[in-house]
C-alpha positions as CSV (number, residue, x, y, z in Angstrom):
1,M,-14.0,-19.3,-12.4
2,N,-15.2,-15.9,-13.3
3,F,-12.4,-13.9,-14.9
4,R,-14.8,-11.2,-15.9
5,I,-14.7,-10.0,-12.3
6,F,-11.0,-9.6,-12.5
7,G,-11.1,-7.9,-15.9
8,D,-13.7,-5.4,-14.8
9,N,-12.4,-4.5,-11.4
10,W,-8.6,-4.8,-11.4
11,S,-7.9,-1.1,-11.6
12,K,-10.3,-0.3,-8.8
13,Y,-8.8,-2.9,-6.5
14,Y,-5.2,-1.7,-7.3
15,K,-6.1,1.9,-6.7
16,R,-7.9,1.1,-3.5
17,G,-5.1,-1.0,-2.1
18,F,-2.4,1.6,-3.1
19,L,-4.2,4.6,-1.8
20,V,-5.3,3.1,1.5
21,A,-1.7,1.8,2.2
22,F,-0.2,5.1,1.1
23,F,-2.4,7.2,3.4
24,V,-2.1,4.8,6.3
25,L,1.7,4.7,6.1
26,T,2.0,8.4,5.6
27,F,-0.2,9.0,8.7
28,M,1.9,6.5,10.6
29,C,5.1,8.3,9.5
30,V,3.8,11.7,10.5
31,V,2.7,10.5,13.9
32,D,6.0,8.6,14.3
33,Q,8.1,11.7,13.6
34,T,6.4,13.5,16.5
35,L,7.7,11.0,19.0
36,N,11.0,11.3,20.7
37,T,12.0,7.8,19.7
38,P,10.3,6.7,16.5
39,I,8.9,3.2,16.3
40,F,8.3,2.4,12.7
41,F,10.4,4.9,10.7
42,S,13.8,6.5,11.2
43,K,13.9,10.1,12.5
44,V,14.2,12.4,9.5
45,N,17.3,14.5,10.1
46,N,18.6,15.0,6.6
47,L,17.6,14.6,3.0
48,S,18.8,11.1,2.4
49,I,16.7,9.7,5.3
50,L,13.7,11.7,4.0
51,I,14.2,10.2,0.5
52,F,14.6,6.7,2.0
53,T,11.4,7.1,4.1
54,I,9.4,8.4,1.1
55,S,10.6,5.6,-1.1
56,T,9.7,3.0,1.6
57,I,6.2,4.4,1.9
58,F,5.8,4.4,-1.9
59,F,7.1,0.9,-2.5
60,A,5.0,-0.5,0.4
61,A,1.9,1.1,-1.1
62,I,2.7,-0.5,-4.5
63,F,3.1,-3.9,-2.7
64,C,-0.3,-3.5,-1.0
65,G,-1.8,-2.7,-4.4
66,L,-0.4,-5.9,-5.8
67,L,-1.7,-7.8,-2.8
68,S,-5.2,-6.5,-3.5
69,L,-4.8,-7.7,-7.1
70,I,-3.9,-11.2,-5.8
71,Y,-6.9,-11.1,-3.5
72,L,-9.1,-10.2,-6.5
73,L,-7.6,-13.0,-8.5
74,I,-8.4,-15.5,-5.8
75,I,-12.0,-14.1,-5.6
76,S,-12.4,-14.5,-9.4
77,L,-11.0,-18.0,-9.3
78,L,-13.3,-19.1,-6.5
79,S,-16.5,-17.4,-7.6
80,K,-18.9,-19.1,-10.0
81,K,-20.8,-17.3,-12.8
């Protein structure tokens, strides 16, 4: 177990997971809105759907950041000094 890896790198891993997920989901939403029938997100017609879509993207990005922290914790548990 090498918890120093976790202590030194947790903010990098969280930021990386959050930003990658945020940009990928935002790109998917923009592409999805150009289609006649959206696949992943609802078609934005009013403000409430826009707020729901933005909050979905934001919370999914937070979840992906937390997943990257779990991945880092597993790496730090399995690695030896």
